[in-house]
Each structure stands twice: as structure tokens, then as C-alpha cells.
Phi, psi and omega in degrees: 000127182281148176295148179289353179266007183227149173253151181253126178272118186278352179205178179297127180291350178262301184255359180063015178287138183268347179281128180203146182261134179283113179276324184191146179207130180208141176298145181292335184277002189264130165045231189294329178298315179298317178301318180297312184289331174299322182283316183279325185226077183299345180278346185288113183268168177295329176295321179295330187257355187303126176073358179277153178230146175269104186237122177262124178245151173238120182297128178289344185258307187251357174078008178296137168262123187219153177276127185291308181262121188233150178307138173280179183303325177300309187289323173307317180293326175292317185299317187259352184242346187265009167286153175292113184297321176303310178299319182295319179294319178296317179299316180295322176295326182291321181285346187253106183264188182302317183300325179298316180286326171300324179296318178295319181298319178299312184297318181292319179297314182292329177292320178300317179291323178299312183279348180054050180228149171288155187307319183292347181269348186263135175250119189239141178233129171254100180277126190076056191288343181067230185273000172093012184294322181296316180294322176298320175301312183292325176290328175298331179279347181105007181281154171277097189235130171227172183233168174223125188212144178267329183293122184294325181296317179290325179295321179297314182294321180292320179295324178297336174260015172087012181265125180280142174252132178251126178295149183307316182277004176252003182290118187287156177279147174061030187256339197245138171277336185208132176237132178253125174239096186256111179057054181243306193293342177288343188262341193267141177295330185232079181292335179290313180298321179294315183295318177299319180296314179293325176301324181286353178262002177281148163292165171303134179070011173289164189236141170235131179265131173243111178232125183232168179300148178297130182295332181303327180293325178294319179296319180298318177296320178303314182292334185277341184248338188291146173097194182299146179076019183307142180063011178293339183269353182303316191288352178266352183265116183285332186220095179263000190294339183271357185290140188287346177238038183300129179307141179073320190263306184270076187281349174231135179234110190267149164250175178298318179299317180285336173292318175299318178296319175305308181297319180294320179291335177268009181059042179232153180246138182286145176227146180261133180289130181302131184301323180302318180294334178277319182297325181299331183254351193298318187251006176298120180083354181287153178203157174064227186292342184270347188297310179292318177305310185289329178297322183269352186297312179307316180294317182298321182289326180293325183277310184271308171047042188260348183212015178213102186226164177237143175233157172222175185287140178279000000 
């Protein structure tokens, strides 16, 4: 019996196929998993997790790895709203160095070159904008940039910095040259519905970026926990938040194949960013250890292209 705080997904949320292989399953209340959850989510009570299981399935058709039991709306609101917003903002600021902001600047510059438009001609939407850094950088270039965010604390901080927030159900159709979804689709119960909705708000030939956690991290996680002693290593990991199959939060873990299936289901087609437009911006501002990394990143993405993709209307 599933906990009343969780919903059970009867099929793959991308391709709707019902055939799936169980990769791993363990009750949330068990051993080291419960210890891990207590550290990451101190608000999570035994009542919240009662009868629920952390179950990873792999779709036999599109290869998506997804969590079978996911938090319902009530538990989702606790998951994303009960952290101390001031502490979360300070932690986010500490983790974001100059290279983080340079990466945003490079991305926006390469998109402008790709679309062949001047900054003042571009209307950009950052869906799941967080604290608003991406929009701030785009506005610094002269673009018309707004965000869409659900967290009240993040909306408040963004507004203090002059970033407008658009509610999900008020996003206009045919309005945007470019939409960024950075680390968003791994969190949502219905990624197809969300991507299709955003696709309808693109201008003709507009672009939507999908960036999700690297599937390789999920495979690494899988190797570390399958078998005897599962989750015994959790308590040694100081930061598990970047893992592509993080319990409760990263409920979808995409491969390149499943991203293609996602785009097709949302009536969008994949497009490759011209390597030249990336190379022009790749090493600007780079120094030291990141110079070589940034120089090879466009080539790496062209070959692997497994967690950073662009789509346009079909």
C-alpha cells in the first residue's frame, strides 16, 4: 500500500510505456536512507514517509529512469518551500563563483549569435528561474528577459533585483525567442505536458533549452547502492543534491534517447547548436584549469549531447 503523501506512476512519464525494469526499491523509512533524508529534509516526518518506497524503474522503451512513487502536491510544497530561504540563498551564492556567471554569459552570447538577433530584439524566458541570475545576465546584455518561478522566496529576491515573474498559467503563447529550462524537467511529474506547454509559447523558429543532470551520475549512483549494503554510503556523502536520481526530488533521470522521446511527445524537434557559435564564446574569460575544459566543451556536447539539448517547433 502506497503512502497517502505519495502518488504512484503507472507508466513511463515520457513515452507512457508500461513495461519497466525495477532497478532498485527500498522503503523510505529504512536504515541509512532515513538517516540521509533526516539530514537533507529535517521536516520529513515518519508520517510523511509511511508505507512509501524509493523505487527506481527503467523504461524498456525509451530508457528513462524514473521514480515510481513520487511526492503528491502536499508533500511537494513541503519539499520545495520549507527550507530557510535566507540560508538557501547564502548557500547558493557561496557555490557560484566567477566561472558560474561566465558560463551564463557564454550561453546567452552563443544563443544571440545562433538566432542572429541583436540583444534588444530578443525576448527570453527562464522557466524555473531560481534566484534570477540568468535573467539578470540576459538583461545586462540588453535582452528583454523575465522568469517563471513557483518559490515565493525566490520570486521576492528576483523582484528586488528588477526581475519580473510570470505565473505558469499566464505564460503567453508565441511570445519567446528562447526559453531556458535549467535543471527543471527532472523534478516535474509530467515532463511532456510541461515541455509541450512551453513549446506553444515559442515564436516561430524559437528555441527551448533542456538541461538536466548528467545520466552518468545516476549510473555511478546505481553501481554504488545496488546489492548488499545498499545506501550504506549515503551518510559519507556530504552533498548528494547533484545526483541524477536523488530521492524525492530527481524523479526523472534522462538519457539522450529519452530526451528525444520527450521532445517528440511534446511535438518538438531537436536541433543542434552550431559549433562555431559556441566556440566563439567558449574560451572568453576562461583562465587556468577551465581554459582547456571550456575549449573542448562544444565538441563534447556535439558528440555526447546527453543532457544539454535544444528543441524547436515542428
